[in-house]
C-alpha positions as CSV (number, residue, x, y, z in Angstrom):
1,M,187.0,132.6,140.2
2,T,183.6,133.7,138.9
3,T,183.5,136.7,136.6
4,R,180.7,139.2,136.6
5,P,179.4,140.9,133.5
6,S,180.2,144.5,133.3
7,G,177.5,147.1,133.0
8,P,174.2,147.6,134.8
9,A,172.6,144.7,136.6
10,A,169.2,145.4,135.0
11,P,168.3,146.4,131.5
12,P,167.4,150.1,131.1
13,A,163.7,151.0,131.3
14,D,161.8,150.9,128.1
15,R,161.5,154.6,127.5
16,Y,159.5,154.1,124.3
17,A,156.7,152.2,126.1
18,E,156.8,154.8,128.9
19,N,156.5,157.7,126.6
20,H,153.9,156.2,124.3
21,G,151.6,154.5,126.9
22,F,149.0,157.1,126.3
23,R,148.5,155.6,122.8
24,V,147.6,152.1,124.2
25,P,143.8,151.6,124.1
26,L,142.0,150.8,127.3
27,P,140.3,147.4,127.4
28,L,136.6,147.0,128.0
29,R,135.5,145.2,131.1
30,G,132.2,143.7,132.5
31,R,129.0,144.8,130.8
32,S,130.9,147.2,128.5
33,R,133.0,144.2,127.2
34,C,129.8,142.3,126.4
35,E,128.4,145.4,124.6
36,G,131.6,145.8,122.7
37,L,131.5,142.2,121.5
38,A,128.0,142.6,120.3
39,V,128.9,145.8,118.4
40,V,131.9,144.1,116.8
41,R,129.6,141.2,115.6
42,R,127.1,143.7,114.1
43,V,129.9,145.6,112.3
44,K,131.4,142.5,110.8
45,D,127.9,141.2,109.7
46,T,127.2,144.6,108.1
47,L,130.5,144.8,106.2
48,E,130.7,141.2,105.1
49,P,128.5,141.7,102.0
50,L,130.7,144.6,100.9
51,R,133.8,142.4,101.4
52,K,132.3,139.6,99.4
53,R,131.5,142.0,96.5
54,G,135.0,143.5,96.6
55,D,133.6,146.9,97.5
56,F,136.4,148.6,99.4
57,A,135.3,152.2,98.8
58,P,135.6,154.2,102.1
59,E,132.3,156.0,101.5
60,H,130.4,152.7,101.1
61,T,132.0,151.4,104.3
62,R,131.0,154.6,106.1
63,N,127.5,154.5,104.7
64,A,127.1,150.9,105.9
65,L,128.3,151.7,109.4
66,T,126.1,154.8,109.7
67,G,123.2,152.6,108.6
68,L,123.7,150.8,112.0
69,G,122.6,154.1,113.6
70,Y,126.0,155.7,114.4
71,S,126.3,159.4,113.8
72,A,128.0,160.3,110.5
73,G,130.3,162.6,112.5
74,K,131.4,159.6,114.6
75,V,132.3,157.2,111.8
76,Q,135.6,157.4,109.9
77,A,136.6,155.2,107.0
78,Q,139.7,155.5,104.8
79,Q,141.4,153.7,102.1
80,N,143.9,151.1,103.4
81,G,146.0,150.0,100.4
82,P,144.6,149.2,96.9
83,A,142.0,146.7,98.2
84,G,141.2,147.6,101.8
85,V,139.5,150.0,104.1
86,S,140.2,150.9,107.7
87,F,137.4,152.3,109.9
88,L,136.8,153.8,113.4
89,I,133.5,154.2,115.1
90,D,132.9,156.3,118.2
91,T,129.6,154.6,119.3
92,G,128.9,157.3,121.9
93,G,128.8,154.6,124.5
94,S,130.5,154.5,127.9
95,P,133.1,155.1,126.0
96,L,132.9,152.3,123.4
97,C,135.1,152.5,120.3
98,V,135.4,150.1,117.5
99,E,138.3,150.0,115.0
100,G,139.0,147.6,112.2
101,T,139.9,146.8,108.7
102,M,138.3,145.1,105.7
103,D,140.2,143.5,102.9
104,P,139.6,140.7,100.4
105,A,140.5,138.1,103.0
106,S,138.4,139.3,106.0
107,V,136.7,141.9,108.1
108,K,138.5,142.5,111.4
109,A,137.1,144.7,114.3
110,D,138.0,145.3,117.9
111,A,136.2,147.2,120.6
112,F,138.0,149.2,123.2
113,A,137.3,151.9,125.9
114,G,139.2,154.8,124.5
115,Y,142.6,156.0,125.5
116,P,144.1,157.2,128.8
117,D,143.9,161.0,129.3
118,H,142.1,161.5,126.0
119,S,138.5,161.9,125.0
120,G,137.4,160.3,121.8
121,C,138.3,157.2,119.9
122,D,141.0,158.5,117.6
123,V,144.6,157.7,118.5
124,P,146.0,160.6,120.5
125,S,149.0,162.5,119.3
126,G,151.8,164.2,121.2
127,G,153.4,162.8,124.2
128,H,156.1,163.9,126.6
């Protein structure tokens, strides 16, 4: 005689993922992906001298990124621990957003195409 497990046949749906899907960034595709990769390279190249000097002041990071031609109102930088900075750039592209971090070990940056049902590059809040 074969015994069957009690309970539902399938695991319950992942309600967290369902309710927070609006916070998952959209990937870049085609030409936008190529543009995003180029922006990421420029951002990393620009921030690398600051990283090597150990300069993790958010205002210096922001100044370096606005030096690339991005509007000051579209560049955010904030302290990320005692020796780190996180940043977010709304490039004004189609949309093209770049977020990343800089710490003593590395500069990391990723490009993405914004968020579903949200304009801008900042992580949307709320939900349902």
